[in-house]
C-alpha positions in Angstrom: 0.0 0.0 0.0 2.7 2.5 1.0 4.6 2.0 -2.2 1.4 2.4 -4.3 0.9 5.8 -2.6 4.6 6.7 -3.0 4.5 6.1 -6.7 1.9 8.9 -7.0 3.6 11.2 -4.5 6.8 11.3 -6.5 9.0 14.1 -5.4 6.3 15.6 -3.2 7.1 13.3 -0.4 10.6 12.0 0.6 10.3 8.7 2.5 13.0 8.3 5.1 13.3 5.1 7.1 13.2 5.6 10.9 13.5 3.0 13.6 11.8 2.3 16.9 13.8 2.8 20.0 13.8 -0.4 22.1 14.8 -1.4 25.6 18.0 -3.6 25.9 16.2 -5.8 28.4 15.1 -9.1 26.7 11.6 -9.1 28.0 10.9 -5.5 27.0 12.7 -5.6 23.7 9.5 -5.7 21.6 8.0 -2.7 23.3 8.9 0.6 21.5 10.2 3.4 23.7 10.0 6.0 20.9 11.2 6.6 17.3 14.7 7.6 16.4 13.9 10.6 14.1 17.5 10.8 12.9 16.3 12.6 9.8 14.1 15.2 11.5 11.0 14.2 9.5 7.9 16.5 9.1 5.5 13.6 9.7 5.9 10.1 11.2 3.7 7.8 9.1 2.9 4.3 10.5 1.4 2.2 7.6 -0.3 0.0 10.2 -1.3 0.4 13.9 1.4 -2.0 15.2 3.5 -0.2 17.8 1.4 3.0 17.6 2.1 3.4 21.3 5.5 4.8 20.4 3.9 8.0 19.4 3.3 8.8 23.0 6.9 9.5 23.4 7.3 11.6 20.2 7.2 15.3 20.8 7.2 18.1 18.2 6.4 15.9 15.2 3.0 14.9 13.8 2.1 11.3 13.9 -0.3 9.6 11.3 -1.4 6.0 11.6 -3.2 4.0 8.9 -5.7 1.4 10.3 -6.7 -1.4 8.0 -9.2 -3.0 10.4 -10.0 -3.3 14.1 -9.9 -7.1 14.2 -7.5 -7.3 17.1 -10.3 -6.0 19.4 -13.3 -7.1 17.4 -12.0 -10.7 17.3 -10.3 -11.2 20.6 -10.3 -15.0 20.1 -7.7 -14.5 17.3 -5.2 -13.7 20.1 -5.9 -16.8 22.2 -2.9 -18.7 20.7 -0.5 -15.9 21.7 1.1 -15.6 25.1 -0.2 -13.2 27.7 2.6 -10.7 27.1 2.2 -10.6 23.4 -1.6 -10.1 23.7 -1.0 -7.2 26.1 1.5 -5.6 23.7 -1.0 -5.8 20.8 -3.7 -4.2 22.8 -1.2 -1.4 23.8 -0.6 -0.8 20.1 -4.3 -0.3 19.6 -4.6 2.0 22.6 -1.7 3.9 21.2 -3.9 5.4 18.5 -5.0 8.0 21.0 -1.5 9.6 20.7 -1.8 10.0 16.9 -2.3 13.4 15.3 -4.4 11.8 12.7 -5.8 8.3 12.4 -6.7 7.2 8.8 -9.1 4.3 8.3 -9.4 2.6 5.0 -13.3 2.4 5.1 -16.3 3.9 6.8 -16.9 0.5 8.4 -13.4 0.5 10.0 -13.9 4.1 11.1 -17.1 3.1 12.8 -15.4 0.2 14.6 -12.6 2.4 15.8 -15.0 4.9 17.2 -16.8 2.1 19.0 -13.6 1.3 20.9 -11.9 4.7 21.0 -14.5 7.5 20.8 -11.9 10.0 22.0 -10.2 10.0 18.5 -13.3 11.1 16.6 -12.0 14.6 15.8 -8.7 13.1 14.5 -10.2 10.3 12.4 -10.6 10.4 8.7 -11.5 7.8 6.1 -9.4 7.4 2.9 -10.2 4.2 1.0 -7.6 1.9 -0.5 -7.1 2.0 -4.3 -6.6 -0.5 -7.1 -3.6 -0.7 -9.4 -3.8 0.9 -12.8 -2.5 -2.3 -14.3 -5.7 -4.1 -13.3 -7.9 -1.3 -14.6 -6.1 -1.4 -17.9 -5.9 -5.2 -18.1 -7.3 -6.2 -21.5 -6.8 -9.9 -22.1 -10.1 -11.7 -23.0 -11.6 -14.5 -20.9 -10.4 -17.2 -23.3 -6.9 -15.7 -23.4 -6.6 -15.6 -19.6 -7.9 -19.1 -19.3 -5.5 -20.4 -21.9 -2.6 -18.7 -20.1 -3.5 -20.3 -16.8 -3.9 -23.7 -18.3 -0.4 -23.4 -19.9 1.2 -22.1 -16.7 -0.2 -24.5 -14.2 -1.5 -27.5 -16.2 -4.7 -27.3 -14.3 -8.2 -28.2 -15.2 -10.7 -25.3 -15.3 -14.3 -26.2 -15.2 -17.2 -23.9 -15.7 -18.6 -22.0 -14.0 -15.2 -21.0 -12.5 -15.5 -19.5 -9.0 -12.5 -17.6 -7.6 -11.6 -16.9 -3.9 -8.6 -14.8 -3.0 -6.9 -14.4 0.3 -5.9 -16.4 3.4 -7.9 -19.2 5.0 -8.2 -17.5 8.4 -11.2 -18.7 10.3 -13.0 -15.4 9.8 -12.8 -15.9 6.0 -15.6 -18.5 6.6 -14.3 -21.1 4.1 -16.4 -23.8 5.6 -19.6 -22.0 4.4 -18.1 -21.2 1.0 -17.1 -24.9 0.4 -20.6 -26.1 1.4 -22.1 -23.5 -0.9 -19.8 -24.6 -3.7 -20.9 -28.2 -3.2 -24.5 -27.1 -3.7 -23.5 -25.3 -6.9 -22.0 -28.6 -8.1 -25.4 -30.2 -7.7 -26.7 -27.9 -10.4 -23.5 -27.3 -12.4 -21.5 -30.6 -12.1 -18.4 -29.1 -13.9 -18.1 -26.1 -11.6 -14.6 -25.5 -10.3 -13.3 -23.4 -7.3 -10.0 -21.7 -7.7 -8.4 -20.5 -4.4 -5.5 -18.0 -4.8 -3.3 -17.0 -1.8 -1.4 -18.7 0.9 -3.5 -20.1 3.7 -1.7 -18.1 6.4 -1.3 -21.1 8.6 -0.8 -24.8 7.7 -3.6 -25.8 10.1 -6.0 -23.6 8.2 -5.3 -25.3 4.9 -5.7 -28.7 6.5 -9.1 -27.6 7.9 -10.1 -26.3 4.4 -9.2 -29.6 2.8 -11.0 -31.5 5.5 -14.2 -29.5 4.9 -13.8 -30.2 1.1 -13.4 -33.9 1.7 -16.5 -33.9 4.0 -18.5 -32.7 1.0 -16.9 -35.1 -1.5 -14.7 -32.4 -3.1 -11.1 -33.2 -4.1 -8.1 -31.0 -4.5 -7.0 -30.6 -8.1 -10.2 -32.0 -9.6 -12.8 -29.8 -7.9 -10.7 -27.2 -6.1 -7.3 -25.8 -7.2 -5.0 -24.0 -4.8 -2.5 -21.5 -6.1 -0.6 -20.2 -3.1 1.9 -17.8 -4.8 1.1 -15.9 -8.0 2.5 -12.7 -9.5 0.4 -9.7 -10.5 -0.1 -10.7 -14.1 -1.2 -14.2 -13.0 -3.6 -12.8 -10.4 -5.2 -10.6 -13.1 -5.6 -13.6 -15.3 -7.3 -15.5 -12.4 -9.8 -12.7 -12.0 -10.5 -12.4 -15.7 -10.8 -16.1 -16.4 -13.3 -16.6 -13.6 -17.0 -16.4 -14.0 -17.4 -15.1 -10.4 -15.4 -13.8 -7.5 -16.8 -15.0 -4.2 -16.1 -14.1 -0.6 -18.0 -15.6 2.4 -15.9 -13.5 4.9 -17.3 -12.6 8.3 -15.1 -9.5 8.7 -13.3 -7.3 6.2 -11.7 -3.9 7.0 -11.8 -3.1 3.3 -12.0 -5.9 0.8 -9.2 -5.3 -1.7 -9.8 -8.6 -3.7 -13.3 -7.5 -4.3 -12.1 -4.2 -5.7 -9.5 -6.0 -7.8 -12.2 -8.3 -9.2 -14.3 -5.3 -10.2 -11.3 -3.7 -11.8 -11.0 -6.6 -14.2 -14.8 -6.6 -14.8 -15.4 -9.9 -12.9 -18.9 -10.3 -11.3 -19.0 -11.2 -7.7 -21.0 -12.7 -4.8 -19.9 -11.5 -1.4 -21.1 -11.5 2.2 -22.8 -8.5 3.7 -20.2 -8.2 6.5 -17.6 -5.7 7.2 -16.7 -3.2 4.5 -17.7 -5.5 1.6 -21.1 -3.8 0.9 -19.3 -0.4 1.0 -16.9 -1.4 -1.7 -19.6 -3.3 -3.8 -22.0 -0.4 -4.0 -25.2 -1.5 -5.8 -23.4 -4.0 -8.0 -23.2 -7.8 -7.7 -24.8 -10.1 -5.1 -24.3 -9.2 -1.5 -25.7 -12.0 0.7 -25.7 -13.4 4.2 -22.6 -15.5 4.9 -24.3 -18.8 5.3 -24.1 -21.7 2.8 -27.7 -21.4 1.6 -27.6 -17.7 1.0 -24.2 -17.9 -0.7 -25.4 -20.7 -3.0 -28.6 -18.8 -3.9 -26.5 -15.7 -4.7 -24.1 -17.7 -6.8 -26.8 -19.4 -8.8 -28.5 -16.1 -9.4 -25.2 -14.6 -10.6 -24.5 -17.6 -12.8 -27.9 -17.3 -14.4 -27.5 -13.6 -15.0 -24.1 -14.0 -16.7 -21.9 -11.0 -17.5 -22.9 -8.9 -20.5 -20.4 -6.4 -21.7 -22.3 -3.4 -20.3 -22.3 -5.0 -16.8 -18.5 -5.7 -17.1 -18.0 -2.0 -18.0 -20.1 -0.9 -15.0 -18.0 -3.0 -12.7 -14.8 -1.4 -14.0 -16.2 2.1 -13.8 -17.1 1.5 -10.1 -13.5 0.2 -9.4 -12.0 3.2 -11.1 -13.5 5.4 -8.4 -11.0 3.8 -6.0 -7.8 5.0 -7.5 -4.4 5.1 -5.7 -3.9 8.5 -7.4 -7.0 9.9 -5.7 -6.1 8.4 -2.4 -2.5 9.7 -2.6 -3.8 13.2 -3.0 -6.0 12.9 0.0 -3.0 11.6 2.1 -1.0 14.6 0.9 -3.7 16.9 2.1 -3.7 15.3 5.5 0.1 15.5 5.8 0.1 19.2 4.8 -2.6 19.8 7.4 -0.8 18.1 10.3 2.5 19.7 9.5 0.8 23.1 9.6 -0.5 22.3 13.0 2.8 21.5 14.6 
């Protein structure tokens, strides 16, 4: 994200790498005691909320923090596997947002969740959405060309309709519901195929995904294909070759894969949770994240198809979320906070 913004900032912003000041004591080494500021920057920009508590010790310099989601407090069970000290440190980072000059959320949904937990930052909170790369908006391979390239690259079978899921297999991504919905689609469309792009995030999560697939009589390679690592061009081809992008997620701070799908003109079926409806607008199918609703939405979208005018409308919607536009808004924020020093 930061580099996408920097590409549009050009010479307007000079990015200088600073470092957190840490204790020499082993137990406290992960807790920041400040930021070095060796280059005397105008603004300290944290591209995520991790270690935002360091801003408490920074004087005379504006601090801006970008928050992608509030999952660390909205989903406390995600932290259960961590030791008590690490959980405490993560919560300290979240509380550290109160020391920021500006907090930038990537969606109105995330802004709302932040205010639920930290109402005291309301006058410093602003929403600037993420953007989509120009290479996706300008991608022009046809569906047959994209499909042929994928077949050549991975020697994989591609059944129709082809459904695409992108991202990790974190429990909140709700893959169990998606797999059950996909099995119901196979009852109507026996050649349907699910393409899953992106590393699982944890080996246990992939094992659980495969177990759910086996429970429903689905096999890896034949019914579901996993592509853990792909480059940007291959990802674009996955979107374009697919009949539908689908997400059953229970929580999304923004939903970048949905935006990327729209940028390539790919129809979608997504859950009505998190920021997904915000990104989707009035296009596509937005449904409850249960297997029955997902399957009904998928069948409706398959039946509707994707006429050229609909594909154009999807890309027009995606173009509203440009990195160039977001970069300008970030510049406005930085000029504003510098002027307030």
